[in-house]
N, C-alpha and C positions, 0 to 999 in steps of 0.2 A: 338671341341678341347677337348683333354683329358690330364690330368696332370699325369706325371710319375716321380718317384724318381729313380735316378740312383745312386746306392750305391757302393762306393769303400771300400773294406775291407783291414785292415792290415793283417789279417789272418782269416781263416775260410772258405774262398772260395777255389776252386781248384787252384793249383799253376799256375801262369802265365808262359808263355814260357821263358821270360827273367826274371828269378826268383832271382834277386839280390836285397836284401832289400835296401831301399832308404838311410839308414844310411851308406851304403857302396859306394854310388855314389859320384862322384866328384862334386864340386860346379857348374861346367859347365853343368854336366848332370842334376842336380837338376834344374838349370835355364832353360834348354831346355824343361824339363818336364812341369814346371810351365808356360812357355811361350806357349806351345802347348795347355794347359788347358785354358789359357786366350784367345788365338786366337779362340779356339773352342767356348767358351762362347760368344765372340764378334760376331762371325759369326751367332750364333743362336739368338743373340739380334737383328740383322738386319732383320731376318726372322720372328721375333716375337715369337720364340719358347723357348727362354730362360726365366726362371722365377727367379732362384736364385741358388747359389751354394756356398759351403764352404769347406775348408779343416779343419780337426779336429786333435788336438793333441792326442797322444796315452794315455795320462793320463785321469783318470776319476774315478768316484765312483758310486756305486749303492746307491740309496736313497729310503726310504719308510716311509710312515706315520706310527706313532707308538701310536696313540691315542690322544684324546682331551687333550690339555694342555701339551703335551710332545713334545720335539724336534724331528725332523725327525731322523731316524736311518740311519747312513751311514756306509758303509763297502767298503773297496777297498784301492787303485785302483786295478782293475782286468786286468792287462796287459796281462794275459794269456787267457782271455776269447776269444772264437772262433768268437764271434760276434762283436769284436771291429771294429768300423767303422772309416775309414780314412778320408772320406769326402763324399759329396753328391752333386748332381745337380738336380734341379727340371726343367723339361721341360714341355711345353704345346704344344702337337702335334696333328695331325689329327687322328692318330690311333696307335695301338700297333705295327704294322709293322714299322712305322716311328721311334718309340721309340727304337725298337730293332736295326734298322739301325744306329741310332745315338750312341747308346751304343757301337756298333761295332767299329765305328770311334773313340770314346773316348778310347776304349781299345788299340788303336794303339799309344797312347802317348809314347814318347821315354823314355827309362830308361838307364840302364848301357850300356856303349859303344855307346850310341845314337841310339840303336836299339829299335824297338817297344816292349813294354812290353807284349802285347797280354794278358793283365790281364782280369780276369772274373769280370764283373760288374753285380750287381743285379738290375733288372728292375722291379719296383713295381708300379702298378697303384694306384692313390689316389681313395679312396671311393667317389662316387658321391652322395650317400645316405646311411643312416644307413643300416646295414645288415638286411635281412628279417629272422625272426625266424619262422621256420616251426615245427609244432608238429606232 
């Protein structure tokens, strides 16, 4: 089995087909979307392929170490950053093809008007060992 991270982006990915921001959806459309995500996760729990998943708020800040005895430096929030992640799901599947197939299904979550979003999801494998350095 191989673990993959399925990333949902607020922005930064190519525009989905049903490109209406969630803050413009009705409460019923949001509920249908969340229910689809929950049902998808529950189905993968039954097959043993679901590891974890979370939705993330659009707020955040960059933090960095600023030296011994000094507090971390923060700057932000960066709502305009192209890499702002909306949420993620970790799956543990047999191979890359299965990860891609599941990401395709997840992309069909309903959005505005109850129509599938057809959003782009980033599929990233977990490292199974440290990268090899070649000189």
